[in-house]
C-alpha positions in Angstrom: -48.1 43.7 7.3 -45.8 42.0 8.9 -47.8 39.0 8.1 -48.1 39.5 4.4 -44.6 39.7 4.3 -43.7 36.1 6.8 -46.0 34.2 4.6 -44.2 36.2 1.2 -41.3 34.8 2.3 -42.6 31.0 3.0 -44.2 31.5 -0.5 -40.3 32.6 -1.6 -39.0 29.6 0.8 -41.1 26.9 -0.8 -40.1 28.4 -4.8 -36.6 28.2 -4.2 -37.2 24.6 -2.5 -39.6 23.7 -5.0 -37.0 24.4 -7.8 -33.8 23.3 -6.2 -35.3 19.7 -5.9 -36.1 20.4 -9.4 -32.8 20.9 -10.6 -31.9 18.1 -8.1 -34.3 15.9 -10.3 -32.9 17.1 -13.6 -29.3 16.3 -13.0 -29.5 12.8 -12.1 -29.7 10.6 -15.2 -33.0 9.0 -16.5 -31.8 5.3 -15.4 -31.3 6.5 -12.0 -34.9 8.6 -12.5 -36.8 5.8 -13.7 -35.0 3.2 -10.1 -36.5 5.2 -7.9 -39.7 5.8 -9.3 -39.8 2.2 -9.8 -38.4 1.5 -6.2 -41.0 3.5 -4.8 -44.3 0.9 -6.5 -42.5 -1.7 -5.7 -42.1 -1.1 -1.6 -45.7 0.5 -1.9 -47.0 -3.0 -4.2 -45.0 -4.7 -1.1 -47.4 -3.2 1.3 -50.7 -3.8 -1.0 -49.8 -7.2 -1.1 -48.5 -6.8 2.7 -52.5 -6.0 3.6 -54.2 -8.0 1.5 -52.0 -11.2 2.2 -52.4 -10.0 6.7 -48.8 -10.2 6.3 -48.0 -6.3 7.0 -44.5 -6.5 9.1 -42.6 -2.9 10.2 -39.6 -5.5 10.2 -39.9 -6.6 6.4 -40.9 -2.7 5.0 -37.6 -1.4 7.0 -35.6 -4.9 5.7 -36.6 -3.7 2.5 -36.1 0.3 2.9 -32.6 -0.5 3.9 -31.8 -3.0 1.1 -33.9 0.2 -1.3 -31.0 2.4 0.4 -28.2 -0.4 -0.3 -29.1 -0.8 -4.1 -28.8 3.7 -4.3 -25.8 3.0 -2.4 -24.5 0.8 -4.6 -25.2 3.5 -8.3 -24.9 6.4 -7.1 -20.9 4.7 -6.2 -20.9 3.6 -9.3 -21.3 6.2 -10.8 -18.7 8.6 -9.2 -16.1 5.4 -9.6 -16.7 6.1 -13.9 -17.1 10.3 -12.7 -13.1 9.1 -10.5 -11.5 6.9 -12.9 -12.8 8.6 -16.5 -13.9 5.1 -16.9 -15.2 5.9 -21.3 -18.6 4.3 -19.9 -21.2 5.0 -17.5 -20.9 1.7 -14.6 -24.0 3.5 -13.1 -26.0 3.6 -15.6 -25.3 -0.2 -16.9 -25.8 -1.6 -13.1 -29.1 0.7 -13.1 -30.7 -0.8 -15.8 -29.7 -4.5 -14.4 -31.9 -2.9 -10.6 -34.3 -1.8 -13.0 -35.5 -5.1 -14.0 -35.1 -7.1 -10.0 -37.6 -3.9 -9.9 -40.0 -4.6 -12.2 -39.4 -8.3 -11.7 -40.7 -7.4 -8.3 -43.4 -5.3 -8.9 -45.5 -7.8 -11.3 -44.8 -10.5 -8.7 -46.6 -8.4 -5.6 -50.0 -7.7 -8.6 -50.3 -11.1 -9.1 -49.5 -11.9 -5.2 -52.1 -9.5 -4.6 -54.5 -10.4 -7.7 -54.0 -9.5 -11.0 -54.1 -10.9 -14.1 -50.6 -11.7 -15.7 -51.2 -11.8 -19.3 -49.1 -14.8 -20.9 -47.0 -12.7 -22.7 -45.7 -10.3 -19.9 -45.3 -14.1 -17.6 -43.3 -14.8 -20.1 -41.1 -11.8 -20.6 -40.6 -11.8 -16.9 -39.5 -15.6 -16.5 -36.8 -15.1 -19.3 -35.7 -11.3 -16.9 -35.5 -14.1 -14.2 -32.6 -16.2 -15.0 -31.4 -13.6 -17.5 -30.5 -11.9 -13.8 -30.1 -14.7 -12.4 -33.1 -14.3 -9.7 -34.4 -17.5 -8.4 -35.0 -21.0 -10.5 -33.7 -21.2 -13.9 -37.2 -19.8 -16.3 -37.6 -23.5 -17.0 -38.1 -25.0 -13.8 -40.9 -22.2 -13.2 -42.2 -23.3 -16.7 -42.1 -26.2 -15.8 -43.6 -25.8 -12.8 -46.8 -23.7 -14.8 -47.3 -25.8 -17.4 -48.5 -28.3 -14.6 -52.9 -28.9 -14.3 -52.7 -25.3 -12.1 -51.2 -22.6 -15.0 -54.3 -21.7 -15.7 -54.2 -19.6 -12.0 -51.4 -18.7 -12.4 -52.1 -16.1 -15.2 -55.2 -15.4 -14.3 -54.0 -14.4 -10.5 -55.5 -16.2 -8.1 -51.9 -18.2 -7.6 -49.4 -17.2 -6.2 -46.5 -16.5 -9.6 -44.8 -15.3 -6.6 -44.1 -18.5 -4.4 -43.6 -20.2 -8.0 -41.1 -17.5 -10.0 -39.4 -16.3 -6.7 
């Protein structure tokens, strides 16, 4: 009888924990939810890239986690600032949206370096986004590189788009 009570108590505690996590997740703005999910995907593709390139490094992985943590803290700070100063616009969501673009760029770069074929239309959008976010060199320079003789390898996934774009 006592084992059944312990099991029942554990089940109730588990349900409360799940309810807490779900309610916490639901209270987070959608842009921040998307950012968090993309950060996990980016970290996973970064690990896969390191595995494929035989360059897995715990210090590189830790540095990536530190940067992602700092990004989250910056977005959270912006959300609190909006509430504290009663601003008429949501700086936190805007900031999260900008970081979302960086995560998408990184995911595509990692995927290309792993060998995933990148469709030319996606590559064009990526180049424009990199220029808009100010990340890496400008799109004109990248397009000039890609218009060279090795363009098919960058698009087919056999080349290293990450080195050309980042």
